[in-house]
C-alpha positions in Angstrom: -8.4 7.3 4.8 -5.7 4.7 5.4 -3.0 6.0 7.2 0.1 3.6 8.8 -2.1 3.3 11.9 -5.1 1.9 10.1 -2.8 0.0 8.3 -1.2 -1.3 11.2 -4.8 -2.3 12.9 -6.1 -4.0 9.6 -3.2 -6.2 9.0 -3.8 -7.3 13.3 -7.2 -8.2 12.6 -6.8 -9.9 9.3 -4.1 -12.0 11.2 -6.6 -12.5 14.0 -9.2 -13.4 11.0 -11.6 -10.6 11.1 -13.7 -10.5 8.0 -13.7 -6.8 5.4 -16.8 -6.0 7.2 -15.8 -6.5 10.5 -12.3 -4.8 9.9 -14.1 -1.5 7.6 -16.5 -1.4 10.8 -13.6 -1.1 13.7 -11.1 0.7 11.5 -13.4 3.0 9.2 -12.1 2.2 6.2 -14.0 1.0 3.4 -14.9 -2.7 2.7 -12.9 -2.4 -0.6 -10.0 -0.7 0.9 -9.9 -3.9 3.4 -9.8 -6.2 0.8 -6.7 -4.1 -1.0 -4.8 -4.3 2.2 -5.5 -8.3 2.5 -4.9 -9.1 -0.8 -1.3 -6.9 -0.7 -0.6 -9.0 2.7 -1.3 -11.9 0.8 1.1 -11.1 -1.8 3.8 -10.6 0.2 3.6 -6.6 -0.4 3.1 -5.2 2.8 6.3 -3.2 2.8 5.1 -1.9 -0.1 1.8 -1.0 1.2 3.0 1.2 4.1 5.4 3.2 1.4 2.2 3.9 -0.8 0.5 4.9 2.5 3.3 7.1 3.6 3.8 8.6 0.3 -0.5 9.4 0.3 0.4 11.2 3.0 2.9 13.7 2.1 1.0 13.9 -1.3 -2.2 14.9 0.8 -0.2 17.2 3.1 1.6 18.5 0.0 -1.9 19.2 -1.8 -3.3 21.3 1.3 -0.4 23.0 1.5 -0.5 24.1 -2.4 -4.5 24.9 -2.1 -3.9 27.0 0.5 -2.2 29.4 -1.2 1.1 29.2 0.9 3.4 27.4 -1.9 6.5 25.0 -1.5 9.7 26.2 0.0 12.2 25.6 -3.0 13.3 22.2 -3.3 10.5 20.8 -1.7 8.8 19.5 -5.7 12.3 17.8 -5.9 11.4 16.2 -2.7 7.8 15.0 -3.7 9.4 13.7 -6.7 12.3 11.9 -5.3 10.0 10.4 -2.8 7.5 9.4 -5.5 10.7 7.6 -6.9 11.7 5.9 -4.1 8.2 4.5 -3.6 7.8 3.3 -7.6 11.2 2.8 -8.9 12.0 0.0 -9.9 8.1 -0.8 -9.9 7.5 -4.0 -8.1 4.2 -4.0 -8.1 1.5 -4.7 -10.8 -2.0 -5.7 -10.6 -1.4 -9.2 -12.3 2.0 -9.7 -9.7 -0.1 -9.1 -6.9 -3.2 -11.6 -8.6 -0.8 -13.8 -9.0 1.0 -14.4 -5.9 -2.0 -14.2 -3.5 -3.2 -17.6 -5.8 0.3 -18.9 -5.1 -0.2 -18.3 -1.6 -3.0 -19.2 -1.1 -2.3 -23.0 -3.1 0.0 -23.4 -0.1 3.4 -21.9 -2.1 6.2 -20.9 0.3 8.8 -19.0 -1.6 8.4 -16.8 -4.3 11.0 -16.8 -7.2 11.6 -13.5 -9.7 10.5 -15.9 -12.4 7.3 -17.1 -11.0 6.3 -13.7 -9.4 5.5 -11.5 -11.7 8.0 -8.5 -10.9 8.7 -6.2 -13.2 12.3 -5.7 -14.3 
């Protein structure tokens, strides 16, 4: 599972030039997860990816608590919904924006503009 610790290590390995297969072997994530991290990193969306990974951890804990039958304390649902809104609002990343930004970075573009980077408003 992709955690913030694994994300840190994956980004370090990417910066060192490791292959997706090597990253998968060293971190325990899949080749596809390593590629997804690389795409987000290339597109300048690492901060958003950290927020999404942290949110996934929160949702995993919430799901485990609900499955155990313990339920939630009052206000927990609002806390979870607020965290989701914090991570995804305003929506910043679309599949097309990731692809476009990765292509621009590989072509040597050094600065993205709101008009050219595919952000949703």
